[in-house]
N, C-alpha and C positions, 0 to 999 in steps of 0.2 A: 303644586301643578295638579290638575284634575283631568282624568281621562275621560273623553266624552262618552265612551261606552259605559263607564261606571256611573255617570250621571243619569244616563238613560235608564239603566238598571234601577237607581234609586227612585226614579220616577214611576215605574211600573206599578208598585203597589198603589199608588194614588190615582193613576190613569195611565192606560197603554196608549191612548190617543195622544196624550201630552208627550209621552216618552217618544212616539214615532216622529211627531212634529218637530220636537227638539233636535233630533238628529238631522232632519231635513233643513232646519233653519241655520244650524251651526255649519254643517259641511265640513270638509277635511281640514279647512284653514283654522278651525278653532280647536283642533285636537291638542289636548294636554295644556289648555289654557285654564288658569284659575279664574272661573266665571262669577262665582257669587262669594266673595269675600276671601281674603287671604287665608283664613283659617279653615276653609273647607265649607262644604254646603251642609248648613244645619237642617234639621228635619222640618221645622216650621217653614223655612224659606223655600225648600223643595216642594212642600205641599201647596204653598201659596202659589208658586210660579206654575206648577202643574194645572191648577185650577184655572189660571189665566191663559194657559196655552189651550185648554179645552174650549174656552171662550173664543180664542184666535181661530181655531178649526171651524167653529160655528160661523164666524164672520166670513171666513174664506169660502166656505161651503155655499153660504148664502149668495155669495157674489160669483161662484163657479170659478174660483181662482186656485190654481196650484201653487203652494208656497215655493218661493225661491230661496236660495241662500242669502243670509242677511250678513253684511260685512262685520267683522269683530268690532270695529271702531264704532258701529252702530248698535249691534246686539248686545255686547257686554255691559255698557252702561245701563241699557234698558233692563237687562237681567238683574243687575245689582239693586237697582231702584224698585222695579215692579215686584221684586219677591219680598218687599217690606210692606207692601200695600195691605191695609187692613179694612178697607171700605169696599163694598162690593160695586158701587158706582165708579170708583176710581180703578178698580180691576177692569172694568169694562173699557175704561179710557186706555189703559195700559194695552189691553187686547187690541183695540182699534189702531194703536200706534204700531204694535208689532205687525198686525195685519197689513197696514199701509207699507210698512218696510219689506214686508215679504212679497208684495205685489210686484211683478215684473215692470209695470208701467208707472210705478209711483217712485217719488224720492223722498227720503227722510233726512232732514239736517241733523248732524251729530249732536247738535245742542238741544234737540227736542227732549231727550231723556231727562236732561237736567232741568229744563223747563217745566216739565210735567212733575218732576220729583219736587219742585218748590211751590206747587199749588196745592192747596188744601181742597178736600172734596166740596166744601162751601164755595170756594172761589171758582172752581171748575164749573160747579152748577149755576153759579152767577153769571159766568161767561156765556154758558148756553143759553140762560134766560135772555141775555142782552142780544145774543145772535139770533134767536128766534123771534125778536121784536124788530130785527133789521137794524140794529143800532151799530153801525160801523163808525158813527160819530156819535159821541156820548159825553156826559158830563156828571160830575159827582152831584151837582144840585139837581139833576134831572133824572136820568135813568138809573144812576148809581146811588145808593143811600148816602146822604150827606153827613152821616154820623162819623165819628172817628174811625169806626171799624170799616166803614165804606172807603174812607180816604186811605186807609192802610192797604185795602185790597188793591186800589187803583195805583197807589205807589209801587206795591209789588208787581203789578202788571206792566207798569212803565220800566221798572228795573230789569224785568225779563224781556223787555222788547216787544210785548204783545200790543201795547198802546204807546202813542207819543203824544206830548202836549201840542196842542194847536196854537200856532202863533200867527197873528194877524197884524197888517198895518192898521194902526188906529189913529194916526194923526198926520197932518201935512208937515213936511220939514219946515223948521222955523217957527212953527206954533208950538205952545207948551205941550209936554207929554202928559197924557191923561193921568190924573192922580187918584182915579177910582181904586178903592181898596180890592176890587176884584181884578185889577190888572197889575202887571209887573213888566218892566223893560227887559228885553233881550239884550244882554250886555254886548256893547260895541255896535248896536244898531238902533234904528229908529222904529223898531217893531215892538209889539207888546204882546203878552201872552194873556188870553181871557181865562182867568183862574178857573181851574177844574174843567177845562174843555180839553177833550182828547180825541183821537181818531185811532183806528186799528191800523196797525202797520201791515206791510206785505208778509213779514216774518210772521207776525201774530196770526194772520189769516191762514197761511200755509200750516203753522202748527196747529191750530184749532181744528182745521180740516182733517189733519192727520190723526187727530185724537178723537174724532168723532164728535167734537162739540159744535163745529160748524159744518153745515151741509153745502 
């Protein structure tokens, strides 16, 4: 069990701004909760999370927002994952997610921390590239690289619920089902999937906006 005041004290050598914001985000409901690992807060994780909180404060200041308390169900998973970030670009994504969660008029789903934790920096940057091009409907053969690496990325995005396969009716009932190698039949229906065609889900769009990937 970790005392919140002790965590704040541990952050002060790294950043007084981060320590102050940490107390505001946690609120009284987080007192004596083990926040970053059952074995206590390690030095490098405290330093990393302090640097992220400094970024959070800059985001909030830019939007003229006073941080509100984040529920432990949202905050603790974010802290556990964000404190392991080793890429500056991903630290910014964690900062945006925390700032969104700390904004009184915004909502963050509990799954977002796990989703962001399972994206590489390269994947997150690719998602930002697609969103900047307006690709809410995309394909591995088109906007996404058709290489095995690109397919792995899309498979991961589908697994996380960011994208979903696009299914379309491709034939009239009674006629032969298309046998094109780019199509497969949706089991139990007369619908087929155009291979490697996907669209952004509502969950995916909300998640990407919360992390600052999608405007």
